[in-house]
C-alpha positions as CSV (number, residue, x, y, z in Angstrom):
1,X,80.6,27.6,-72.0
2,X,83.1,25.4,-73.4
3,X,86.2,26.2,-75.0
4,X,86.3,28.3,-79.2
5,X,87.8,26.4,-81.9
6,X,90.9,28.5,-81.5
7,X,90.9,27.6,-78.0
8,X,90.5,24.0,-78.4
9,X,93.5,23.7,-80.9
10,X,96.0,26.4,-78.4
11,X,95.1,23.6,-75.9
12,X,96.0,20.6,-77.7
13,X,99.2,22.1,-78.1
14,X,99.8,23.4,-74.5
15,X,98.9,20.3,-72.9
16,X,96.2,22.0,-71.1
17,X,93.2,23.1,-71.3
18,X,93.3,27.4,-72.0
19,X,91.0,30.3,-72.4
20,X,90.9,33.6,-73.6
21,X,93.3,36.3,-72.3
22,X,96.0,33.1,-71.0
23,X,99.5,33.2,-72.0
24,X,101.1,30.2,-72.7
25,X,103.4,28.6,-74.4
26,X,102.2,25.9,-77.1
27,X,103.6,23.7,-79.4
28,X,104.1,24.8,-82.6
29,X,103.5,22.2,-85.8
30,X,105.4,24.3,-88.7
31,X,107.4,28.0,-88.7
32,X,108.1,29.6,-91.6
33,X,109.9,32.6,-92.3
34,X,110.5,34.7,-96.1
35,X,112.8,36.1,-97.7
36,X,111.5,39.4,-96.2
37,X,112.1,38.5,-91.9
38,X,114.1,35.1,-92.9
39,X,117.4,36.9,-92.4
40,X,116.2,38.9,-89.3
41,X,115.5,35.9,-87.8
42,X,118.6,33.4,-89.2
43,X,120.6,36.5,-87.4
44,X,118.9,36.1,-84.2
45,X,119.5,33.0,-83.7
46,X,123.5,32.7,-84.7
47,X,123.5,35.7,-82.3
48,X,121.8,33.2,-79.6
49,X,124.6,30.7,-80.9
50,X,122.2,28.5,-82.0
51,X,123.8,25.3,-83.2
52,X,120.8,23.4,-84.6
53,X,117.0,24.2,-85.2
54,X,113.9,22.1,-83.5
55,X,113.3,20.3,-86.5
56,X,114.5,20.8,-90.3
57,X,111.7,19.3,-91.8
58,X,109.6,21.8,-89.5
59,X,111.0,25.2,-90.6
60,X,110.1,26.4,-94.2
61,X,112.1,29.9,-96.4
62,X,110.9,30.8,-98.6
63,X,112.3,33.9,-101.1
64,X,109.1,34.9,-103.0
65,X,108.7,38.9,-101.8
66,X,111.9,40.2,-103.3
67,X,112.6,37.9,-106.4
68,X,114.1,37.4,-108.6
69,X,116.7,40.0,-106.4
70,X,116.3,43.6,-107.7
71,X,119.8,44.1,-106.4
72,X,122.9,42.7,-104.8
73,X,122.2,43.7,-101.2
74,X,119.2,41.5,-101.7
75,X,120.8,39.0,-103.6
76,X,123.2,38.6,-100.7
77,X,120.4,37.6,-97.9
78,X,119.0,34.9,-100.7
79,X,122.2,33.6,-100.9
80,X,122.2,34.0,-96.4
81,X,118.7,32.1,-96.3
82,X,120.2,29.3,-98.9
83,X,123.3,28.4,-96.9
84,X,121.9,28.7,-94.0
85,X,118.6,25.9,-95.3
86,X,121.7,23.7,-96.7
87,X,123.5,23.7,-92.8
88,X,120.5,23.1,-90.7
89,X,119.4,20.8,-94.0
90,X,115.4,23.1,-94.0
91,X,113.1,23.5,-96.6
92,X,113.1,25.9,-98.8
93,X,111.0,27.8,-101.3
94,X,113.3,28.9,-104.3
95,X,112.4,31.8,-106.4
96,X,109.3,31.5,-108.5
97,X,107.3,28.6,-106.5
98,X,104.3,30.4,-105.2
99,X,104.0,33.1,-102.3
100,X,104.7,31.7,-98.9
101,X,101.2,32.0,-97.5
102,X,99.6,30.1,-100.2
103,X,103.0,27.7,-100.5
104,X,102.1,26.3,-97.0
105,X,98.3,25.4,-97.9
106,X,99.0,23.9,-101.9
107,X,101.8,21.8,-100.5
108,X,100.2,20.1,-97.1
109,X,102.3,22.0,-94.7
110,X,98.9,23.4,-92.7
111,X,96.6,20.8,-91.8
112,X,93.3,21.6,-89.7
113,X,94.0,21.5,-85.8
114,X,98.2,22.8,-86.0
115,X,99.9,25.8,-85.2
116,X,101.7,27.9,-87.5
117,X,104.2,29.9,-86.4
118,X,104.9,32.4,-89.3
119,X,107.8,35.3,-88.9
120,X,105.9,37.4,-91.4
121,X,102.2,39.6,-91.4
122,X,99.7,37.5,-90.8
123,X,97.5,37.4,-93.6
124,X,93.9,36.0,-93.9
125,X,95.2,33.2,-95.6
126,X,96.9,31.4,-92.9
127,X,93.8,31.2,-91.4
128,X,91.9,29.0,-94.1
129,X,93.0,25.7,-94.0
130,X,91.9,22.7,-96.4
131,X,89.4,20.0,-94.2
132,X,89.6,17.9,-97.7
133,X,91.7,17.4,-100.3
134,X,91.0,15.3,-103.4
135,X,91.7,15.6,-107.1
136,X,88.9,18.4,-107.6
137,X,90.1,21.6,-105.8
138,X,89.9,21.3,-102.2
139,X,87.0,22.8,-99.9
140,X,87.9,26.0,-97.8
141,X,86.3,26.7,-94.5
142,X,87.2,29.3,-92.2
143,X,88.5,27.3,-89.3
144,X,89.3,30.4,-86.5
């Protein structure tokens, strides 16, 4: 039997044919973290003596879940994200730009056949990709 679409996508990013149940190492096209988990990821990066992210243009930080900041503690986490983005030259979407899952689609960051690592609970929108784009609203098809 042939591969499923998910197996094909993962295979293309792992440089080998993969099948269900297999543990693989695959390239990701983009990494995204929202304000709920980005501070944890930043602290982990720093504790491992990380120097630079692998590709700043493909590391996306989004301040959206606790925005505007409801208290000083959360505000300080947002400051941490902004400083990290500035130091690493990462893409950052500020308060009011939109919800992380939707932003990836609306800003053409998510494309068909890509693997997106989201440091956030998976959502149904992460499994929808735009197959056609025009001046009219995009057509959505479930890919996996």
